[in-house]
CHARMM-style PDB file with segment names, atoms N, HN, CA, C and O in Angstrom:
ATOM      1  N   MET     1       3.061 -23.857  19.330  1.00  0.00      PROA
ATOM      2  CA  MET     1       1.928 -23.146  18.965  1.00  0.00      PROA
ATOM      3  C   MET     1       2.100 -22.289  17.821  1.00  0.00      PROA
ATOM      4  O   MET     1       2.968 -21.419  17.900  1.00  0.00      PROA
ATOM      5  N   PRO     2       1.481 -22.383  16.870  1.00  0.00      PROA
ATOM      6  CA  PRO     2       1.612 -21.777  15.435  1.00  0.00      PROA
ATOM      7  C   PRO     2       1.533 -20.193  15.745  1.00  0.00      PROA
ATOM      8  O   PRO     2       0.908 -19.729  16.698  1.00  0.00      PROA
ATOM      9  N   GLU     3       2.207 -19.485  14.866  1.00  0.00      PROA
ATOM     10  HN  GLU     3       2.714 -19.862  14.091  1.00  0.00      PROA
ATOM     11  CA  GLU     3       2.018 -17.929  14.990  1.00  0.00      PROA
ATOM     12  C   GLU     3       0.732 -17.601  14.059  1.00  0.00      PROA
ATOM     13  O   GLU     3       0.384 -18.352  13.148  1.00  0.00      PROA
ATOM     14  N   ARG     4       0.099 -16.454  14.374  1.00  0.00      PROA
ATOM     15  HN  ARG     4       0.382 -15.844  15.114  1.00  0.00      PROA
ATOM     16  CA  ARG     4      -1.104 -16.030  13.651  1.00  0.00      PROA
ATOM     17  C   ARG     4      -0.845 -14.455  13.586  1.00  0.00      PROA
ATOM     18  O   ARG     4      -0.266 -13.908  14.524  1.00  0.00      PROA
ATOM     19  N   TYR     5      -1.236 -13.794  12.577  1.00  0.00      PROA
ATOM     20  HN  TYR     5      -1.707 -14.238  11.815  1.00  0.00      PROA
ATOM     21  CA  TYR     5      -1.178 -12.460  12.418  1.00  0.00      PROA
ATOM     22  C   TYR     5      -2.517 -12.075  11.525  1.00  0.00      PROA
ATOM     23  O   TYR     5      -3.039 -12.776  10.658  1.00  0.00      PROA
ATOM     24  N   ALA     6      -2.893 -10.874  11.941  1.00  0.00      PROA
ATOM     25  HN  ALA     6      -2.469 -10.305  12.645  1.00  0.00      PROA
ATOM     26  CA  ALA     6      -4.084 -10.261  11.288  1.00  0.00      PROA
ATOM     27  C   ALA     6      -3.570  -8.696  10.684  1.00  0.00      PROA
ATOM     28  O   ALA     6      -2.973  -7.816  11.304  1.00  0.00      PROA
ATOM     29  N   VAL     7      -3.977  -8.703   9.427  1.00  0.00      PROA
ATOM     30  HN  VAL     7      -4.462  -9.418   8.923  1.00  0.00      PROA
ATOM     31  CA  VAL     7      -3.358  -7.473   8.624  1.00  0.00      PROA
ATOM     32  C   VAL     7      -4.826  -6.838   7.964  1.00  0.00      PROA
ATOM     33  O   VAL     7      -5.659  -7.466   7.310  1.00  0.00      PROA
ATOM     34  N   THR     8      -4.853  -5.596   8.299  1.00  0.00      PROA
ATOM     35  HN  THR     8      -4.176  -5.086   8.830  1.00  0.00      PROA
ATOM     36  CA  THR     8      -6.122  -4.795   7.665  1.00  0.00      PROA
ATOM     37  C   THR     8      -5.526  -3.758   6.859  1.00  0.00      PROA
ATOM     38  O   THR     8      -4.556  -3.089   7.216  1.00  0.00      PROA
ATOM     39  N   VAL     9      -6.139  -3.644   5.756  1.00  0.00      PROA
ATOM     40  HN  VAL     9      -6.927  -4.187   5.466  1.00  0.00      PROA
ATOM     41  CA  VAL     9      -5.571  -2.446   4.725  1.00  0.00      PROA
ATOM     42  C   VAL     9      -6.759  -1.544   4.664  1.00  0.00      PROA
ATOM     43  O   VAL     9      -7.940  -1.892   4.679  1.00  0.00      PROA
ATOM     44  N   PHE    10      -6.223  -0.208   4.585  1.00  0.00      PROA
ATOM     45  HN  PHE    10      -5.264   0.075   4.573  1.00  0.00      PROA
ATOM     46  CA  PHE    10      -7.134   0.721   4.538  1.00  0.00      PROA
ATOM     47  C   PHE    10      -7.235   1.583   3.269  1.00  0.00      PROA
ATOM     48  O   PHE    10      -6.260   1.766   2.540  1.00  0.00      PROA
ATOM     49  N   ASN    11      -8.455   2.110   3.031  1.00  0.00      PROA
ATOM     50  HN  ASN    11      -9.247   1.962   3.623  1.00  0.00      PROA
ATOM     51  CA  ASN    11      -8.617   3.213   1.900  1.00  0.00      PROA
ATOM     52  C   ASN    11      -9.212   4.344   2.706  1.00  0.00      PROA
ATOM     53  O   ASN    11     -10.392   4.423   3.050  1.00  0.00      PROA
ATOM     54  N   GLY    12      -8.082   5.359   3.007  1.00  0.00      PROA
ATOM     55  HN  GLY    12      -7.124   5.294   2.728  1.00  0.00      PROA
ATOM     56  CA  GLY    12      -8.469   6.427   3.949  1.00  0.00      PROA
ATOM     57  C   GLY    12      -8.700   5.844   5.278  1.00  0.00      PROA
ATOM     58  O   GLY    12      -7.773   5.307   5.884  1.00  0.00      PROA
ATOM     59  N   VAL    13      -9.999   5.929   5.809  1.00  0.00      PROA
ATOM     60  HN  VAL    13     -10.752   6.365   5.317  1.00  0.00      PROA
ATOM     61  CA  VAL    13     -10.315   5.322   7.156  1.00  0.00      PROA
ATOM     62  C   VAL    13     -11.113   3.930   7.080  1.00  0.00      PROA
ATOM     63  O   VAL    13     -11.380   3.244   8.066  1.00  0.00      PROA
ATOM     64  N   THR    14     -11.449   3.622   5.753  1.00  0.00      PROA
ATOM     65  HN  THR    14     -11.232   4.180   4.952  1.00  0.00      PROA
ATOM     66  CA  THR    14     -12.351   2.508   5.550  1.00  0.00      PROA
ATOM     67  C   THR    14     -11.418   1.259   5.284  1.00  0.00      PROA
ATOM     68  O   THR    14     -10.521   1.253   4.440  1.00  0.00      PROA
ATOM     69  N   ALA    15     -11.735   0.231   6.089  1.00  0.00      PROA
ATOM     70  HN  ALA    15     -12.463   0.235   6.774  1.00  0.00      PROA
ATOM     71  CA  ALA    15     -10.939  -1.022   5.827  1.00  0.00      PROA
ATOM     72  C   ALA    15     -11.635  -1.698   4.658  1.00  0.00      PROA
ATOM     73  O   ALA    15     -12.843  -1.915   4.566  1.00  0.00      PROA
ATOM     74  N   VAL    16     -10.642  -2.012   3.738  1.00  0.00      PROA
ATOM     75  HN  VAL    16      -9.660  -1.836   3.812  1.00  0.00      PROA
ATOM     76  CA  VAL    16     -10.997  -2.656   2.468  1.00  0.00      PROA
ATOM     77  C   VAL    16     -10.520  -4.114   2.299  1.00  0.00      PROA
ATOM     78  O   VAL    16     -11.048  -4.802   1.426  1.00  0.00      PROA
ATOM     79  N   ARG    17      -9.587  -4.604   3.059  1.00  0.00      PROA
ATOM     80  HN  ARG    17      -9.159  -4.045   3.768  1.00  0.00      PROA
ATOM     81  CA  ARG    17      -9.259  -5.948   3.136  1.00  0.00      PROA
ATOM     82  C   ARG    17      -8.740  -6.438   4.365  1.00  0.00      PROA
ATOM     83  O   ARG    17      -8.083  -5.664   5.062  1.00  0.00      PROA
ATOM     84  N   SER    18      -8.950  -7.691   4.761  1.00  0.00      PROA
ATOM     85  HN  SER    18      -9.484  -8.319   4.194  1.00  0.00      PROA
ATOM     86  CA  SER    18      -8.301  -8.286   5.966  1.00  0.00      PROA
ATOM     87  C   SER    18      -7.797  -9.380   5.461  1.00  0.00      PROA
ATOM     88  O   SER    18      -8.416 -10.080   4.660  1.00  0.00      PROA
ATOM     89  N   ILE    19      -6.478  -9.664   5.932  1.00  0.00      PROA
ATOM     90  HN  ILE    19      -5.975  -9.095   6.582  1.00  0.00      PROA
ATOM     91  CA  ILE    19      -5.633 -10.770   5.713  1.00  0.00      PROA
ATOM     92  C   ILE    19      -5.181 -11.472   6.852  1.00  0.00      PROA
ATOM     93  O   ILE    19      -4.643 -10.764   7.704  1.00  0.00      PROA
ATOM     94  N   ASP    20      -5.260 -12.682   7.088  1.00  0.00      PROA
ATOM     95  HN  ASP    20      -5.697 -13.257   6.396  1.00  0.00      PROA
ATOM     96  CA  ASP    20      -4.874 -13.608   8.137  1.00  0.00      PROA
ATOM     97  C   ASP    20      -3.646 -14.421   7.564  1.00  0.00      PROA
ATOM     98  O   ASP    20      -3.725 -15.114   6.549  1.00  0.00      PROA
ATOM     99  N   CYS    21      -2.536 -14.268   8.300  1.00  0.00      PROA
ATOM    100  HN  CYS    21      -2.472 -13.706   9.125  1.00  0.00      PROA
ATOM    101  CA  CYS    21      -1.456 -15.125   7.863  1.00  0.00      PROA
ATOM    102  C   CYS    21      -0.606 -15.719   8.858  1.00  0.00      PROA
ATOM    103  O   CYS    21      -0.587 -15.220   9.983  1.00  0.00      PROA
ATOM    104  N   SER    22       0.093 -16.714   8.589  1.00  0.00      PROA
ATOM    105  HN  SER    22       0.077 -17.120   7.675  1.00  0.00      PROA
ATOM    106  CA  SER    22       0.737 -17.528   9.620  1.00  0.00      PROA
ATOM    107  C   SER    22       2.229 -17.109   9.961  1.00  0.00      PROA
ATOM    108  O   SER    22       2.912 -17.746  10.763  1.00  0.00      PROA
ATOM    109  N   MET    23       2.662 -16.023   9.308  1.00  0.00      PROA
ATOM    110  HN  MET    23       2.108 -15.506   8.656  1.00  0.00      PROA
ATOM    111  CA  MET    23       3.918 -15.313   9.459  1.00  0.00      PROA
ATOM    112  C   MET    23       4.038 -13.899   9.399  1.00  0.00      PROA
ATOM    113  O   MET    23       3.100 -13.295   8.879  1.00  0.00      PROA
ATOM    114  N   PRO    24       4.973 -13.274   9.811  1.00  0.00      PROA
ATOM    115  CA  PRO    24       4.919 -11.806  10.073  1.00  0.00      PROA
ATOM    116  C   PRO    24       5.064 -10.952   8.651  1.00  0.00      PROA
ATOM    117  O   PRO    24       5.669  -9.882   8.583  1.00  0.00      PROA
ATOM    118  N   SER    25       4.480 -11.532   7.651  1.00  0.00      PROA
ATOM    119  HN  SER    25       3.989 -12.401   7.706  1.00  0.00      PROA
ATOM    120  CA  SER    25       4.416 -10.793   6.252  1.00  0.00      PROA
ATOM    121  C   SER    25       3.205 -11.337   5.729  1.00  0.00      PROA
ATOM    122  O   SER    25       2.708 -12.354   6.211  1.00  0.00      PROA
ATOM    123  N   ALA    26       2.669 -10.675   4.704  1.00  0.00      PROA
ATOM    124  HN  ALA    26       3.074  -9.849   4.313  1.00  0.00      PROA
ATOM    125  CA  ALA    26       1.762 -10.872   3.950  1.00  0.00      PROA
ATOM    126  C   ALA    26       1.734 -10.451   2.391  1.00  0.00      PROA
ATOM    127  O   ALA    26       2.204  -9.345   2.123  1.00  0.00      PROA
ATOM    128  N   ILE    27       1.274 -11.161   1.451  1.00  0.00      PROA
ATOM    129  HN  ILE    27       0.892 -12.059   1.669  1.00  0.00      PROA
ATOM    130  CA  ILE    27       1.234 -10.794   0.144  1.00  0.00      PROA
ATOM    131  C   ILE    27      -0.203 -10.098  -0.195  1.00  0.00      PROA
ATOM    132  O   ILE    27      -1.256 -10.680   0.064  1.00  0.00      PROA
ATOM    133  N   TYR    28      -0.165  -8.947  -0.730  1.00  0.00      PROA
ATOM    134  HN  TYR    28       0.691  -8.475  -0.940  1.00  0.00      PROA
ATOM    135  CA  TYR    28      -1.248  -8.084  -1.163  1.00  0.00      PROA
ATOM    136  C   TYR    28      -1.022  -7.818  -2.666  1.00  0.00      PROA
ATOM    137  O   TYR    28      -0.345  -6.869  -3.061  1.00  0.00      PROA
ATOM    138  N   SER    29      -1.595  -8.663  -3.443  1.00  0.00      PROA
ATOM    139  HN  SER    29      -2.145  -9.434  -3.122  1.00  0.00      PROA
ATOM    140  CA  SER    29      -1.281  -8.743  -4.929  1.00  0.00      PROA
ATOM    141  C   SER    29      -1.792  -7.582  -5.584  1.00  0.00      PROA
ATOM    142  O   SER    29      -2.635  -6.939  -4.958  1.00  0.00      PROA
ATOM    143  N   ALA    30      -1.389  -7.106  -6.933  1.00  0.00      PROA
ATOM    144  HN  ALA    30      -0.704  -7.628  -7.442  1.00  0.00      PROA
ATOM    145  CA  ALA    30      -1.813  -6.127  -7.500  1.00  0.00      PROA
ATOM    146  C   ALA    30      -3.274  -6.436  -8.086  1.00  0.00      PROA
ATOM    147  O   ALA    30      -3.984  -5.475  -8.381  1.00  0.00      PROA
ATOM    148  N   THR    31      -3.671  -7.529  -8.234  1.00  0.00      PROA
ATOM    149  HN  THR    31      -3.094  -8.310  -7.994  1.00  0.00      PROA
ATOM    150  CA  THR    31      -4.917  -7.874  -8.605  1.00  0.00      PROA
ATOM    151  C   THR    31      -5.949  -7.544  -7.360  1.00  0.00      PROA
ATOM    152  O   THR    31      -7.010  -6.956  -7.568  1.00  0.00      PROA
ATOM    153  N   GLN    32      -5.571  -7.946  -6.141  1.00  0.00      PROA
ATOM    154  HN  GLN    32      -4.709  -8.424  -5.972  1.00  0.00      PROA
ATOM    155  CA  GLN    32      -6.236  -7.685  -4.937  1.00  0.00      PROA
ATOM    156  C   GLN    32      -6.377  -5.929  -4.794  1.00  0.00      PROA
ATOM    157  O   GLN    32      -7.440  -5.352  -4.564  1.00  0.00      PROA
ATOM    158  N   GLN    33      -5.287  -5.380  -4.953  1.00  0.00      PROA
ATOM    159  HN  GLN    33      -4.424  -5.848  -5.140  1.00  0.00      PROA
ATOM    160  CA  GLN    33      -5.376  -3.950  -4.910  1.00  0.00      PROA
ATOM    161  C   GLN    33      -6.335  -3.356  -5.845  1.00  0.00      PROA
ATOM    162  O   GLN    33      -7.282  -2.679  -5.446  1.00  0.00      PROA
ATOM    163  N   ALA    34      -6.109  -3.596  -7.073  1.00  0.00      PROA
ATOM    164  HN  ALA    34      -5.339  -4.146  -7.397  1.00  0.00      PROA
ATOM    165  CA  ALA    34      -6.991  -3.179  -8.165  1.00  0.00      PROA
ATOM    166  C   ALA    34      -8.515  -3.278  -7.645  1.00  0.00      PROA
ATOM    167  O   ALA    34      -9.228  -2.285  -7.497  1.00  0.00      PROA
ATOM    168  N   ALA    35      -8.928  -4.616  -7.385  1.00  0.00      PROA
ATOM    169  HN  ALA    35      -8.349  -5.422  -7.505  1.00  0.00      PROA
ATOM    170  CA  ALA    35     -10.104  -4.910  -6.855  1.00  0.00      PROA
ATOM    171  C   ALA    35     -10.598  -4.007  -5.584  1.00  0.00      PROA
ATOM    172  O   ALA    35     -11.757  -3.596  -5.549  1.00  0.00      PROA
ATOM    173  N   ASP    36      -9.794  -3.759  -4.687  1.00  0.00      PROA
ATOM    174  HN  ASP    36      -8.852  -4.093  -4.716  1.00  0.00      PROA
ATOM    175  CA  ASP    36     -10.163  -2.928  -3.453  1.00  0.00      PROA
ATOM    176  C   ASP    36     -10.229  -1.369  -3.774  1.00  0.00      PROA
ATOM    177  O   ASP    36     -11.062  -0.636  -3.240  1.00  0.00      PROA
ATOM    178  N   PHE    37      -9.327  -0.946  -4.644  1.00  0.00      PROA
ATOM    179  HN  PHE    37      -8.651  -1.541  -5.077  1.00  0.00      PROA
ATOM    180  CA  PHE    37      -9.154   0.496  -4.890  1.00  0.00      PROA
ATOM    181  C   PHE    37      -9.745   1.084  -6.179  1.00  0.00      PROA
ATOM    182  O   PHE    37      -9.885   2.291  -6.379  1.00  0.00      PROA
ATOM    183  N   GLY    38     -10.099   0.034  -7.092  1.00  0.00      PROA
ATOM    184  HN  GLY    38      -9.985  -0.947  -6.929  1.00  0.00      PROA
ATOM    185  CA  GLY    38     -10.430   0.374  -8.338  1.00  0.00      PROA
ATOM    186  C   GLY    38      -9.491   0.541  -9.482  1.00  0.00      PROA
ATOM    187  O   GLY    38      -9.811   0.525 -10.670  1.00  0.00      PROA
ATOM    188  N   ALA    39      -8.135   0.725  -8.924  1.00  0.00      PROA
ATOM    189  HN  ALA    39      -7.875   0.738  -7.958  1.00  0.00      PROA
ATOM    190  CA  ALA    39      -6.926   0.813  -9.734  1.00  0.00      PROA
ATOM    191  C   ALA    39      -5.870   0.572  -8.745  1.00  0.00      PROA
ATOM    192  O   ALA    39      -6.154   0.383  -7.562  1.00  0.00      PROA
ATOM    193  N   LEU    40      -4.636   0.569  -9.190  1.00  0.00      PROA
ATOM    194  HN  LEU    40      -4.406   0.722 -10.151  1.00  0.00      PROA
ATOM    195  CA  LEU    40      -3.587   0.417  -8.317  1.00  0.00      PROA
ATOM    196  C   LEU    40      -3.175   1.712  -7.569  1.00  0.00      PROA
ATOM    197  O   LEU    40      -2.804   2.712  -8.182  1.00  0.00      PROA
ATOM    198  N   PRO    41      -3.259   1.649  -6.190  1.00  0.00      PROA
ATOM    199  CA  PRO    41      -3.114   2.862  -5.421  1.00  0.00      PROA
ATOM    200  C   PRO    41      -1.706   3.403  -5.299  1.00  0.00      PROA
ATOM    201  O   PRO    41      -0.814   2.565  -5.167  1.00  0.00      PROA
ATOM    202  N   THR    42      -1.397   4.617  -5.323  1.00  0.00      PROA
ATOM    203  HN  THR    42      -2.122   5.297  -5.430  1.00  0.00      PROA
ATOM    204  CA  THR    42       0.004   5.272  -5.027  1.00  0.00      PROA
ATOM    205  C   THR    42       0.392   4.780  -3.629  1.00  0.00      PROA
ATOM    206  O   THR    42       1.567   4.472  -3.433  1.00  0.00      PROA
ATOM    207  N   SER    43      -0.459   4.689  -2.698  1.00  0.00      PROA
ATOM    208  HN  SER    43      -1.414   4.938  -2.857  1.00  0.00      PROA
ATOM    209  CA  SER    43      -0.040   4.377  -1.374  1.00  0.00      PROA
ATOM    210  C   SER    43      -1.398   3.837  -0.564  1.00  0.00      PROA
ATOM    211  O   SER    43      -2.528   4.121  -0.960  1.00  0.00      PROA
ATOM    212  N   PHE    44      -1.179   3.136   0.456  1.00  0.00      PROA
ATOM    213  HN  PHE    44      -0.260   2.905   0.778  1.00  0.00      PROA
ATOM    214  CA  PHE    44      -2.232   2.948   1.486  1.00  0.00      PROA
ATOM    215  C   PHE    44      -1.799   2.607   2.871  1.00  0.00      PROA
ATOM    216  O   PHE    44      -0.632   2.261   3.057  1.00  0.00      PROA
ATOM    217  N   SER    45      -2.590   2.675   3.790  1.00  0.00      PROA
ATOM    218  HN  SER    45      -3.537   2.956   3.639  1.00  0.00      PROA
ATOM    219  CA  SER    45      -2.277   2.340   5.100  1.00  0.00      PROA
ATOM    220  C   SER    45      -2.668   1.070   5.626  1.00  0.00      PROA
ATOM    221  O   SER    45      -3.645   0.546   5.091  1.00  0.00      PROA
ATOM    222  N   PHE    46      -2.131   0.494   6.522  1.00  0.00      PROA
ATOM    223  HN  PHE    46      -1.338   0.920   6.957  1.00  0.00      PROA
ATOM    224  CA  PHE    46      -2.412  -0.717   7.018  1.00  0.00      PROA
ATOM    225  C   PHE    46      -2.155  -0.805   8.427  1.00  0.00      PROA
ATOM    226  O   PHE    46      -1.575   0.129   8.982  1.00  0.00      PROA
ATOM    227  N   LYS    47      -2.539  -1.870   9.103  1.00  0.00      PROA
ATOM    228  HN  LYS    47      -3.011  -2.628   8.652  1.00  0.00      PROA
ATOM    229  CA  LYS    47      -2.155  -2.205  10.474  1.00  0.00      PROA
ATOM    230  C   LYS    47      -2.007  -3.809  10.580  1.00  0.00      PROA
ATOM    231  O   LYS    47      -2.621  -4.591   9.854  1.00  0.00      PROA
ATOM    232  N   ILE    48      -1.209  -4.136  11.472  1.00  0.00      PROA
ATOM    233  HN  ILE    48      -0.710  -3.501  12.061  1.00  0.00      PROA
ATOM    234  CA  ILE    48      -0.742  -5.581  11.522  1.00  0.00      PROA
ATOM    235  C   ILE    48      -0.504  -5.967  13.109  1.00  0.00      PROA
ATOM    236  O   ILE    48       0.266  -5.304  13.805  1.00  0.00      PROA
ATOM    237  N   GLY    49      -1.075  -6.850  13.504  1.00  0.00      PROA
ATOM    238  HN  GLY    49      -1.700  -7.388  12.939  1.00  0.00      PROA
ATOM    239  CA  GLY    49      -0.959  -7.419  14.915  1.00  0.00      PROA
ATOM    240  C   GLY    49      -0.948  -8.919  14.930  1.00  0.00      PROA
ATOM    241  O   GLY    49      -1.504  -9.653  14.114  1.00  0.00      PROA
ATOM    242  N   GLN    50      -0.186  -9.293  16.047  1.00  0.00      PROA
ATOM    243  HN  GLN    50       0.265  -8.697  16.711  1.00  0.00      PROA
ATOM    244  CA  GLN    50       0.008 -10.770  16.189  1.00  0.00      PROA
ATOM    245  C   GLN    50      -1.312 -11.249  17.015  1.00  0.00      PROA
ATOM    246  O   GLN    50      -1.750 -10.526  17.910  1.00  0.00      PROA
ATOM    247  N   VAL    51      -1.895 -12.412  16.709  1.00  0.00      PROA
ATOM    248  HN  VAL    51      -1.540 -12.999  15.982  1.00  0.00      PROA
ATOM    249  CA  VAL    51      -3.153 -12.773  17.280  1.00  0.00      PROA
ATOM    250  C   VAL    51      -2.785 -14.046  18.227  1.00  0.00      PROA
ATOM    251  O   VAL    51      -2.100 -14.933  17.718  1.00  0.00      PROA
ATOM    252  N   SER    52      -3.146 -14.159  19.384  1.00  0.00      PROA
ATOM    253  HN  SER    52      -3.703 -13.438  19.798  1.00  0.00      PROA
ATOM    254  CA  SER    52      -2.937 -15.021  20.415  1.00  0.00      PROA
ATOM    255  C   SER    52      -4.211 -16.104  20.570  1.00  0.00      PROA
ATOM    256  O   SER    52      -5.365 -15.707  20.734  1.00  0.00      PROA
ATOM    257  N   PRO    53      -3.924 -17.226  20.513  1.00  0.00      PROA
ATOM    258  CA  PRO    53      -5.118 -18.160  20.646  1.00  0.00      PROA
ATOM    259  C   PRO    53      -5.788 -18.054  22.112  1.00  0.00      PROA
ATOM    260  O   PRO    53      -6.950 -18.420  22.287  1.00  0.00      PROA
ATOM    261  N   VAL    54      -5.077 -17.589  23.045  1.00  0.00      PROA
ATOM    262  HN  VAL    54      -4.133 -17.291  22.903  1.00  0.00      PROA
ATOM    263  CA  VAL    54      -5.377 -17.339  24.340  1.00  0.00      PROA
ATOM    264  C   VAL    54      -5.976 -16.109  24.500  1.00  0.00      PROA
ATOM    265  O   VAL    54      -7.141 -16.092  24.895  1.00  0.00      PROA
ATOM    266  N   TYR    55      -5.306 -14.902  24.232  1.00  0.00      PROA
ATOM    267  HN  TYR    55      -4.359 -14.916  23.911  1.00  0.00      PROA
ATOM    268  CA  TYR    55      -5.655 -13.614  24.450  1.00  0.00      PROA
ATOM    269  C   TYR    55      -6.220 -12.815  23.423  1.00  0.00      PROA
ATOM    270  O   TYR    55      -6.574 -11.677  23.733  1.00  0.00      PROA
ATOM    271  N   GLY    56      -6.371 -13.218  22.219  1.00  0.00      PROA
ATOM    272  HN  GLY    56      -6.083 -14.142  21.967  1.00  0.00      PROA
ATOM    273  CA  GLY    56      -6.719 -12.641  21.092  1.00  0.00      PROA
ATOM    274  C   GLY    56      -5.767 -11.841  20.451  1.00  0.00      PROA
ATOM    275  O   GLY    56      -4.577 -12.153  20.494  1.00  0.00      PROA
ATOM    276  N   PRO    57      -6.225 -10.666  19.755  1.00  0.00      PROA
ATOM    277  CA  PRO    57      -5.342  -9.862  19.244  1.00  0.00      PROA
ATOM    278  C   PRO    57      -4.488  -8.947  20.105  1.00  0.00      PROA
ATOM    279  O   PRO    57      -4.979  -8.432  21.109  1.00  0.00      PROA
ATOM    280  N   GLY    58      -3.150  -8.713  19.728  1.00  0.00      PROA
ATOM    281  HN  GLY    58      -2.751  -9.132  18.912  1.00  0.00      PROA
ATOM    282  CA  GLY    58      -2.364  -7.887  20.528  1.00  0.00      PROA
ATOM    283  C   GLY    58      -2.540  -6.481  19.931  1.00  0.00      PROA
ATOM    284  O   GLY    58      -3.388  -6.249  19.070  1.00  0.00      PROA
ATOM    285  N   HSD    59      -1.584  -5.423  20.496  1.00  0.00      PROA
ATOM    286  HN  HSD    59      -0.896  -5.611  21.195  1.00  0.00      PROA
ATOM    287  CA  HSD    59      -1.518  -4.307  20.131  1.00  0.00      PROA
ATOM    288  C   HSD    59      -1.146  -4.217  18.550  1.00  0.00      PROA
ATOM    289  O   HSD    59      -0.234  -4.959  18.183  1.00  0.00      PROA
ATOM    290  N   ALA    60      -1.735  -3.414  17.617  1.00  0.00      PROA
ATOM    291  HN  ALA    60      -2.476  -2.812  17.915  1.00  0.00      PROA
ATOM    292  CA  ALA    60      -1.500  -3.451  16.310  1.00  0.00      PROA
ATOM    293  C   ALA    60      -0.383  -2.312  16.016  1.00  0.00      PROA
ATOM    294  O   ALA    60      -0.356  -1.236  16.612  1.00  0.00      PROA
ATOM    295  N   ALA    61       0.451  -2.671  15.102  1.00  0.00      PROA
ATOM    296  HN  ALA    61       0.429  -3.545  14.618  1.00  0.00      PROA
ATOM    297  CA  ALA    61       1.283  -1.676  14.585  1.00  0.00      PROA
ATOM    298  C   ALA    61       0.714  -1.116  13.265  1.00  0.00      PROA
ATOM    299  O   ALA    61       0.022  -1.847  12.556  1.00  0.00      PROA
ATOM    300  N   THR    62       0.986   0.178  12.906  1.00  0.00      PROA
ATOM    301  HN  THR    62       1.547   0.772  13.481  1.00  0.00      PROA
ATOM    302  CA  THR    62       0.480   0.738  11.757  1.00  0.00      PROA
ATOM    303  C   THR    62       1.461   1.231  10.948  1.00  0.00      PROA
ATOM    304  O   THR    62       2.546   1.501  11.463  1.00  0.00      PROA
ATOM    305  N   GLY    63       1.248   1.441   9.494  1.00  0.00      PROA
ATOM    306  HN  GLY    63       0.367   1.222   9.075  1.00  0.00      PROA
ATOM    307  CA  GLY    63       2.096   1.739   8.562  1.00  0.00      PROA
ATOM    308  C   GLY    63       1.557   2.242   7.327  1.00  0.00      PROA
ATOM    309  O   GLY    63       0.351   2.143   7.098  1.00  0.00      PROA
ATOM    310  N   VAL    64       2.380   2.790   6.488  1.00  0.00      PROA
ATOM    311  HN  VAL    64       3.359   2.871   6.674  1.00  0.00      PROA
ATOM    312  CA  VAL    64       1.866   3.132   5.165  1.00  0.00      PROA
ATOM    313  C   VAL    64       2.782   2.711   4.120  1.00  0.00      PROA
ATOM    314  O   VAL    64       3.983   2.960   4.232  1.00  0.00      PROA
ATOM    315  N   PHE    65       2.305   2.078   3.088  1.00  0.00      PROA
ATOM    316  HN  PHE    65       1.330   1.875   2.998  1.00  0.00      PROA
ATOM    317  CA  PHE    65       3.053   1.653   1.906  1.00  0.00      PROA
ATOM    318  C   PHE    65       2.835   2.549   0.895  1.00  0.00      PROA
ATOM    319  O   PHE    65       1.739   2.896   0.456  1.00  0.00      PROA
ATOM    320  N   ASN    66       4.123   2.980   0.474  1.00  0.00      PROA
ATOM    321  HN  ASN    66       5.014   2.699   0.831  1.00  0.00      PROA
ATOM    322  CA  ASN    66       4.089   3.995  -0.780  1.00  0.00      PROA
ATOM    323  C   ASN    66       4.771   3.240  -1.766  1.00  0.00      PROA
ATOM    324  O   ASN    66       5.972   2.998  -1.646  1.00  0.00      PROA
ATOM    325  N   GLY    67       3.999   2.787  -2.879  1.00  0.00      PROA
ATOM    326  HN  GLY    67       3.023   2.983  -2.976  1.00  0.00      PROA
ATOM    327  CA  GLY    67       4.416   1.990  -4.125  1.00  0.00      PROA
ATOM    328  C   GLY    67       5.197   2.727  -5.139  1.00  0.00      PROA
ATOM    329  OT1 GLY    67       5.568   2.159  -6.166  1.00  0.00      PROA
TER     330      GLY     67
END
């Protein structure tokens, strides 16, 4: 069964982008960041969780990216 992960990027408490990926990493390009924030952010928060085809999303981990 293939792996699946859901990543959500936040600007404060507002979700600005959702990324679905098939490995425990994702690419969030500078172009995407500028589109979501209006400019390249100095930091942003995110959550990532594995998604089961049977049980749905698992418990998400949270983090902060400081560029």
